[in-house]
N, C-alpha and C positions, 0 to 999 in steps of 0.2 A: 437617887433620891434627891440630890441637889438640883438636878434639872427639873424634876416635878415641883420641888419647893420654889424654884425660880418661876415656874409657870404659874403657881398659885399666887405668888407675890404680885406678878404682873397683872394677872386677871383681877385681883382685888383693887390694886392701885389704880388701874385704868378705869374700872367701874366707878370708884369713888371720885376719880378725877371729872367724870362727866357731869357730876353734881356740884363739885366744889372748885372747879377751875377758876371761876371768877374771884372767889374769896382768896385764893392762894396766888393769884396772878401777880400781886405786888410783891409777894415774898420770893417767889421763884424766878422772877424776871431778872434779878440781879443777884444770883447766888455767889456765896463766898465760903471760905473755910469756917467762918464763924457760924454760918447757918447750920452746918453739920455738926459743930461742937456745942450748939445751944441745948440747954436742958429745959426750955420752955415746951411743954407738951401741947400747948394751945397755940403754938406758932402758926401751924397749918391745920386746915380742917380735913385733910386727906386721912382716910382711915388707916393708912400704913405710914403716917408721919411725914417727916420732912423728906426722907429718901423716896417714899412712894410718890410724893408730890413732885420731886426733882426729876425722877425717872419718867414719870408720866408726861410732865411738861416738855422734856427733851425729846421723847420718842413721838408723842402725839402732836404737840404744838409746833416744835422747832424742826421736826422731820417728816414723817409720812402720814400723819393725821390718824383717824380712827383705825385705819387698816393695820397700824402697828400691833393691834391686838393679836395679829398672826404670829408674832414672836412668841407669845404665851402658848399658842397652839403647837408650834414647832417644838418648843421646849418639852411640852407634855409627851408629844409623840416620840421624841428621841429618848427621853427618860424611860417611857414604857418599853421601847425596843431594847434598851440596855438591860433593864431588870428582867423582863420576861422572855427575852430572845425571840419575840414575835412582833408582827406589825398589826396595829389596829386598823391602819389604812396602807395601801401601796405607797411606799415612802417616796419613790421617784415621781409618780404622778402627782401626789399630794404637794410635794415641793415645787413642782412645775406650775400647777394651777394657783398655788398660793403666791408664787413670785409674780404671776401676772396680775392677780387680784391686788397685790400690794401696790404696784405701780399704777394700775388702771384706776383703782378706787381713789387713790391720792389725787391724781389728775382730775378725775371726774368730779369729786367733792371740791376740790380747789376751784374748778371752774364754776359750778353751780352755787357755792357757798362762800365765795371770797369776801362778800360784804358782811354777812351775818353767819354765826357758827364757823368761823374760818378755821378753827381747830380741826374740823372733820377732814379737811384735805391736808392740813399741815403746811409748813413752809415750802416743802418740796412741791406739793400740788399747786400751791398759790403761785409760785414763781414760774413754774413750768407752763401753767395755763396762761398766765399773763404774757410770757414770752411768745407763746404759740398764737395768742390773740393778735399780738403786734405783728407776727409774721404772715398769717393766713386769715386773720379776722375772726370774729366770734363764730360765724357760720362754719368756717374751715375747721375750728376746734371741735365743734359739734359733730361734723361729718368724720373727723378722725377718731373721735370717741366711739362712735357708732360702728364705723368700719372695723376698728380694732376688735371690738367685742364680737361682732359677727364672724370675722375671720377666725378668732380663737375657737369659737363654738363650733364652726364648720370643719376646721382642720382636726379638732380633738374628738368630736363626737360623730362625724361623718353623717351629716343629715341626708346625704344621698341614699342611705339605707332606708330612710323614712319614706323617701319618695318611691323608691323600688317596692317598698311594702304597700303603699297606697295603690300603686299601679297593679300589683299582683291581686289585691282584693277587687279592684275594678274589673280585671279580666276574669276573675273567678265569678264575680256577679254576672257578667255577660254570658259565661258559659253554663253556670248552674242556677241562674236566676230564672225569672219567668220565661219559660220557653214551651209553648204549646205545640210546636211542630214535631211530628213523630218521625224520626230519621230512620228510614229502613229502605230495603231494596225491593225492587219489583219481583214478584214470584209468579209462577204458572201453576194453575191447578187444573185438573182434568175432571169434567163433569159430563156424564153420558158419553163417556169415550172420546170427547172432543176437547182439544186445548182451549182454554179461556183465560184472557189476560185479566188478572186482579191487580188493580193499581192501588197500592197503599200510599198513604200521605208521604210526600217528600219535601225537601227544602226548596220548593218552588220548581222542581224539574218536571218536564213534560215528557209524556211518551209520543214520540214522533211517528211510530209504526204501530198501527192498530192490531197487527197480527203477531209480530215478533218483538220481544223486548230488545232494546238496543243499548248501546253503550251509555252509561249514565254516570256523570261526575257530581259527586255531593261534597262541595267544599264545606268545611267547618270554619266557624269564626275563630280568629286569632291563631290559626294554625299555619304552619309553613309549607313549603313544597318539598321539604327534606325527605320525608318517608311516605311511602304509598303502599297500600295493600289493595290489591284488586281481587274481587271475589267473583267467581262465575258460579251461579246458582242454577240448579235445575228444578223442575216442577215437583212438588210432592205428589206421591203416587197413592190414590185411594186403593183400598184392598180388593175391590170388585173390578178393577180394570187390569187387563193383562199388560204387564210391562214389556215395553219393546226391548229387543236384545241389544241394540246400539242406538243411542240418541245422536242426532245430527248436531253440528255446531250451531245451527240457527235455534236450537232449543235451549241455549245457555245464554243468560244475560250477564252483563258485565257492570260492576259497580267499583268505584274507586273510593277507598277510605283513607284519609290523610292522618298521620300521626305527628305530634309536635316534635320539632328538632331539639337538639341539645341546648340547654340553657347555658348562656355565657356566665362565666364565674364572676360574682360580684363581691363575695366575702372577703374580708381581710383577716389575716391572722393576728391574734392578740398575744403579744408577748407576756411571759410570766414576769412577775415582780418579786418573786421569792428569792432574796439574796442568799438564803442558806443553801441553795442547790448549786451543785457544780455545773458549770455552763461550758460544754466542750467547744462551743463556737466562739468563745471569748477572744482567742488569739486572732480571729478574723471576724470581729464583731461588725465590722462595716461591709462584710461581703454581701453582694446583691446577686440574687438569682437572675438568669437570663430572662430577657423580656420577650413577649410575643411579637414585637415589631421587628425582631431579627429574622422572622420567618416569613416566607412568601404566602400570599393569599391564594393564588391560583383561581380567583373568582369565588364569590360567596354563593352564587346560584349553581346548583347542580344541573347537569345535562338531562334534560327530559327525554323520556322514552316515549316515542310516538304511540298514541292509542291504536293507530293502524297496525303498528308492529306488534302490539300485544294481542290484538284480534287475530292477526294472521298466524302468530305462533300457536294461539289456542286452537284455531281451526285445524292447522296442520297436525298438532298433537291428537286431536280427537279423530281426525281422518286417518292418521297412521294406525292408532289403536283400533279403530273401526274395521280396518282391513283384516284384523286378527281376531275379530268378534269379541273385543274387549269394550265393555260399556262403562261409562263414567257418570257418576251421580253429581259430582261437584268438582269444580276447579277454583282455586284461589291463587292468585299471583302476588308476589311481593317483589317491588322493584329494589335492587341493590345498586351499589356504585358500579359493579362490573357485570353482574349476572342478575337474572330475574329468576326467582324460584316459583315454579308452577307446582302447587300442591293438588293432587288429584285424589278423589275417593272413588274407587272403582265400584261397579256393581257387585252385589253379593254373588258369590261363587267363583269370583276371578282370582286365580293363584298370583301371588306377588311375583313368583319366579318368572312368569310369562312377561310381565312388564319389564323386569330386570333384563331379560334376554333381548329386549328390543332397543337397547341403547344406541346401537350403531344405526338401526333403521329410523329412529326419531332424529338422530343427528343428520342423516341423509336427507330427510324430508324438510328439516329446518335449515339446511345448507349452513349450519353452524360450525365453529371452529372445533367444538367438542363439548358434548353435554355429559353431565354426571347425574345418575339416578340414585337416589337414596330410598331404598326400599326395606322396611318402612322408615319414617322420620322418627328418631327416638322421642318418646313422649307424646306422640300424636298418632291418631289413627288414619294417617295420610301417607301418600308416596310422593317424594319430592323429585322434580325434574328441573335441574339447574341449566338455563340457557343464557349463554353470553349475550350481552347487549351489543347492539351494532356500534353504539358510540360509548365507550366505557369512560367513567368519571375519574378525575384525579382527586384522590383524598389527601389533601394538605395536612402537613404535620401541625400547622397552625390551628386547623379545625378540630384536632385531637386534643391538644394541650390547652386550648382556650375554653374548654367546656367546664361547666361546673362540677361534672362527675370526676374530672381529673384533678381540678384545683382543690376540691374539698375532700379528696380521697384520704383516708386514714391509714392506708396501706404503708408498710415500711419501705418497700422498693417498688413503687407503682410503675408499670410499663403500658404505654398507650399503644397497642399494636396496630389497630386500624378500626375499620367499620364492618359490621356484619352485613348480611343481606338485607336486613330490615333497617339499615342505616343507623344503628346504635354503636356508639363509641365503645370498644372492647378494651377493658383495662384488667391487667392481671398483676399479681404480687409475685415478684421473683423469690421472695422469702418462702412463699408456700409451694413454689413450683417443684423443687428448689433450683434445678438446673435446666438449661434449654439445650436441646439438640436440634440443629437447623440444617437443612440440606436443600439443594436445588441446582438445576443446571445453570451453566454460565449465562449471565445476562437476564435472569429471571427475577432479580430484585433481592438477592441474598445480602449483598453488601449494604444496600439501602436498609434492609431490615436490621442489620446490626447497628447502623447509624441511629435508626428510630429508638432501638432499645437503649443505646447509651445516652442519647440526649434526652430521653424521657426521664432518666435517672438524674442527668445533670440539671434539669429544671426543677427537681424536687428536693434534692439533698444538698447539705452544706459539705464543703470539703472535709470537715472534721468528722463526718459521718459515713463517708463512702470513699474507697480507693479502688482503682482499676489496675489490673495487671494485664497488659496487652501483649498478645503473641501474633505476629503478622510475618509469616514466612514470605509472602509476595512483596513485602517491604513498602507498599504504596497505599494500602487500603486505610490503615489506621495511623499513618504518619502525621495526619493533621493534628491528632490529639497530643503531639509531643509538646506543644505550647503550654498546655495546662498541666506540665509535669509536677510542679511544686504545689499545685492545688489538689489534683484528684489522682495522680498516678503513684504507683508503687514499684519499687525495683530492687535489685540485689546491692549491697554496699558498694561493690567494685564495678558495677555496670555504668557504662558511659551513656548508653542511649536508653531511655525509658521504654521505648518500643522494641520488644525482643524479636530478632530476626534469624539468629543463627540456632542450630539444633542444640549445641552444647549448653548455650545460656538458657534455652528452654528447659532442659532437663534439671539443670541446677535450680532453676526458678520453681519448677514443680516440687522438687524435693525440699526446697526452702519453704513453700507453702505447707508442705506436710509438717515440717518442724513447727511452723507458726500454729498449725491446727493442734499439734500435740501440746504446745505451750498454752494455747487458749483452753483446751480441755482441763489442763491442770489448774488454771485460774478458775474455771467454772466449778471444779470439784472442791476447791478451798472456799469458794464463796457460797457453796451449797445451793446452786441453781442448776437448771437443765438447759436453758438456751441463752443466746447472747443477749437477747432483748431484756430478760429478767436481770442479767448480770449488769448491763448498763444502767438499769433503772436503780439498781443498788448503789452502783458508783456515783450516779448523779445525786443521790440522796445522801451521799457521803457516809455510806455504811461499810464501805471497803477502804482499807488503809493503803495508800500508794507506797508507803515505806515497805510493805510486805509484797511488793511486786505487782500490785493491782493497777490497772490503767484502763482508760476508756477504750473499748474496742470498736473500731469503725468496720463497717461491712467491706469485705474484699470480693470484687467481681473479676474473675479470670475470664478473658475473652480470647478464644483462639479463632483466627479467621479461616485458616485452611488446615483442617485437621488431617486430611488424607496426606498432605506433603509431610507433616510431622511424624505420622505413623510410618510412612515409607523410609524416612531417614533414621528415625530413632528407635521405632519398633517397641519392644517390652520396656526398655529403659524410660520411655515416656508414658506408656500405657499403665504400668504398675502404679506409679505415684498419682496419676490422673484417677485411676480406679479407686485408690484409697481416699482421695479427696471427694469423689462423687459419693462414696458410701457413708463417709463420716463427717464431712465438713458442713452439713446443713446446720446443725445445732449451734455451731460457734460462728456463724456468719460469713462463710466463704462459699460463694456461688460460682458456678461454671456456666459459660456460655460457648458452645463448640459449633462451628459451622464448617460445611464441607460441600463440594460440588460432586463428590463421588460417593453415594451412599451404598456402597458395596458391602458385602458381609465380612470381608477380610479388613475393612476400614472401620466400620461400625459393627463391632463384635457384640455377641450376646451379653458379655459383662458390661459393656459400655451402655448398651440399650436398657438393661435391667435397672440402671441407676439414674436414667434420664426419662422420667415419666412424661415430661413436657416436651413435645416435638413440634417443630415448624417445617412444613414442606412447601417450597415453592414448586413451580412446574419442573417435573423430571421427564426423562426420555422414555421410560418403560414402566410397566406395571410392576415389574420386580423391584425396581428402585423405590417405587411407591410403598410397596409391601415392606421393604427393608427399613425404611424410615418410620412409617406409620403403623405397620402391621395390617394394613388394609389398602385397597386401591383407591383411586380417585385423583392422586396428585398428578398422574400422567394426562388427565383431562382438563387441568387448569389452563387458563388462557395467557399466563405469563404476565409480565409488567406488575409485579407486586400481588397478583392473585395467589392466595395461599391457603392451606389447611393447617388449623391449630388442633393439636390433640393433647389433652391432659387427662390421663386415665382412659376411660372407655369412650368419652365424648369427642366428636370431631366437628370443629367449627370452621366454616369458610368465611375468610376475611379478605378485604382489600387493604393490603398494608399501606400505612402513611408513606407519603413521598417526602423525602428530605434530600435536597440537592447539595452538591458539594459547596457552592457559595454560602448557603445557609449554614452548613457545619462550620465553615471558616468564620462567619460572623459570630456565631455562638462562641467558638473557641477564642477568638480575639476579644470578645466582651469579658470573658473570665480572665484571660491572661493579663488584661490591662489592669486588673484590680490587684491589690496587695495580696502577696502570697506567703506561704511558710518559707523561713529561710532554707530549708533543706527538703528534699524529696522524701516521702515516706519510705523507710527502709525495711526490707523484709529480713528475716534472720539469715546470717551467714550459713552457707552450706559447705561442709568439707566432706569430700568423698571418703567414706571409711571402708577399709578393707580388712580382711582376716589375716594379714601377713604377719601378725605378732609384733608390729612395730619395727619393720626393718628400716624405715626412714627416720626413726626417732633417735636423737642424740641423747642417750641416757646420762651423759657426763654433764649436761647443762639442764639440771632440773628447774622447773618453774619455781618462783619464790613461794607460791601457794601449793606446791606439790604435797607437802605434808598435811596441810589443812584439807585438801581435796581427798587425800587417802582416808583421813579420819571420818570426813562426811560419808564417804562411800561405805566404809566398814560399819559405821554406826547404823546406817539405814540398810545395809546389805543389799544395795542396789547400785550396780555399775552403769549409771546413766549419765551422759553428757548434759542433758538438760537440768538434772538434780544439781550437779556441780555449778552450772551457770546460774541457777536460781539461788542456791544457798550462799554462794560466794560472790553473787553479783558481778559476774563476769560476761564477756562477750562470748559468742558461740565459737568463735575461731580459737580463742585462748583456752576455753574448756575442752575443746576437741584435742588440743595438743597435750593437755594434762591427762586426759583419758588414754591417750596413745602411750604416754610415759608410764601411767600405771599398769597398762597392759604389758609393756616391755620388761618391767621389773617383776611382774608375776602377781600384782595385787588383784588385778581383774582379769577376766577371761577375754577371749577374742569376741569380735563383732558377730552378733547373730540376728541380723535383719532388724525387724521392728522390736524384738525383744530386748530387754535390758541385759547387760553383760553379767556374767556370773562373778560373784565375789569369792576370791580364793582364800581369803584370811578370815577366820571365824569370828574374832573379837578384838577389842582394842588393846588388850594386854599383848596379844600376840602380834599386833600391828606395831606397837611401840618397840618391842623387841626386834621385829624386822627392819624397821627404819633405822635403829642404831646400828644394827649389822651392815646395812646397806651403806649409810653414810661413813662408817669406819672403813669399809671396804674401799670406797671411793678415795678416801684420804691416804690410805696406804698405797694405793696405785697411782697417786699423783706424783710425778717425777720432782716437782718442786719441793714437796714435803720430805722426800728422801734427802735432798741436799740440805 
């Protein structure tokens, strides 16, 4: 209330000063104590009396000029915030803009009104403008004033967005504006049993052959060479003409339709100004995400597929199918980075199985490395024949991460896997997958695929929001990421290396993640939410009390580079906790990425596959391996070098994986590691191997100081759980585990029973107190020092 009162006082005194400053000039120019002690009400004409005249004269005339009115504005905003706990305007931005205006207006008014109305700029503006005039001249001061205003407006309001909007409107007008040309392809019609060329208006294209439609390219304005769809159309058949059994390749016309490339990201993220929210990024508030200039370009222009190659493949497909009396009504080809998809529509009466069985014959006629037939294509009435390009294209990671589709993605954990056959960037959300099973023969792109996944997440998430647990039995694939240990990695408390390489550490880490999972589920239950995203929203909005054990929960991604080696050495010890995580960890933000070069049934068991609906298959050596990883064939027909099949549910999509070389990964890791990090690595819960030995290794003569308190907690809740003791008594897992072993040794709780809580052997607190008294009296009587 005092702040708002000060704001009103300043507002009225400043307003009155603008009209009475001349009359009060002689009074306030030489103030003294007698002026404040005077009882003459007509001494000044300011409506707020002597004090209003003095304050106004000091702030406006002797200091910053008319821009001092902003002090009243600040006082009102601050008073409002204190009373109502809310902002009328974003406080930080308002303070920044006002501070600029305070100085800029004072200097500007001091420069323009230094002779008349000098109070508008105040003494500060007057002397600064005079000093600058002496240094750079009047023209220099004017340039400085203009430059500073334009620079502030450009940096704060980003006028480049306005230019981008104008360019978009111009392009839209060019594409959708007055356009009288009908873009269509040439078709063939039959009249009186003879073919006749019917030429429809095109974009200036001419038919060079008067008998047979030829290859026709129809470029569209403002479109790139990124995506191309080639359509082969056959003539419409009138009902009174007998349809030929098989059409020749000369009866098919070719048209190329271009599609726009991915738009580069322009938008900027706007930070929230709500001070009442908890900000998990505050400890590393200056952290900067990796930039695109750390990635290689590999050329902006894609490798063109020759029209002669497309025509030749079309002719050979039609010829091969013609040998088996299979007619085609239409062919459409879509050029991808690695393969070209030919979609064919067979004539009526042709069985799909006949075309499917000709896979090897078509591959032989095309002399291709291996083709893949999709019969039929899901969601379309066509049959797909994927033919490798003679010159495959490199899909750079920069071309994936630099698109607007990725930059403006609202996914929790977005992953840019690669490009589809239609050259669209394919992005998936790891949270919705929720785990990835990856397989492929050696040297086919599996390790590059892991790097693509990891770096997609590094480019989008802050260290407070994401942690990696990395398992690398080969010891060389993931070692690069050890530099960002204190930023993005998680490990066991006693682990020296954040990249886990030995089998025993892997088993302990997996069991530690199970403990973390159970602890998070307990937090979600207490918060009355179902998934970790809802929990974090509540925590950010300060609806959960940290004193009750609540904390911000980052996503944890477990990466295992060679799963086969782990299963061979650890077996069920690793498979059991891994299966539990795969079954239950989705809701609490723990996700798994498992890769192997041996997709055999003894490695990828049915239990594992059932909990990994998302699978990635690079080139494998046999159809059996393809069916093991994807439950369908096709992975054995891939061309390698990042060519992959992605399956999520029943859909299988062919992608060219992004390419990320080792020097690029090193630059990204160095960029992150050079920034300020957390003081310690994110620690997972400590895991102690529990056994049902009845506490053979427990020294019951040295009870923990909290032994009695822990016993009371267990009996009150009738639940013998280590996590319960840890949570109620605020202990580490190691100490809570020792206490539960001591409780088992003296007979308060039962033995370890796997994932179930231990049985409590004492029914109530009265029986417990009697038990504890007898136990402590017995220990004192057996102590030899007490006998002496």
